[in-house]
C-alpha positions, 0 to 999 in steps of 0.5 A: 500499500505505501510504495502504491501512493508513492508511486502516485505522488512521483506520478503527479510530480512528472505529469507537473512538470512535463505541463511547466515544460510544455508551457515553457516551450511554448512561450519562448517560442511565442517569443521567440516569433513577437521578438521583432515586432516587441522590439520594434515597439520600444524603438518606437516609443524610444524614438519619442523619447529622444525627440527623433523619428522612427524609420521602419526597417525591411525585416521586424526588429530593424526600425531605427531612430534617425535625426528630424530633418531640421526646415 
């Protein structure tokens, strides 16, 4: 009887570890896909703080701040 209870607790622990591992892999994958867009949004915000203009790049994550044209 005692060994059956230990096995069930061990099985539950393994299941929880697998769930955490799967969720972690999914989160890392989604962040990898969206990282360029996240970088662009942060760059846009920082451009306004330093009084420059955001210039969009060819691919997500390649945008940069450029100086405003003085007229």
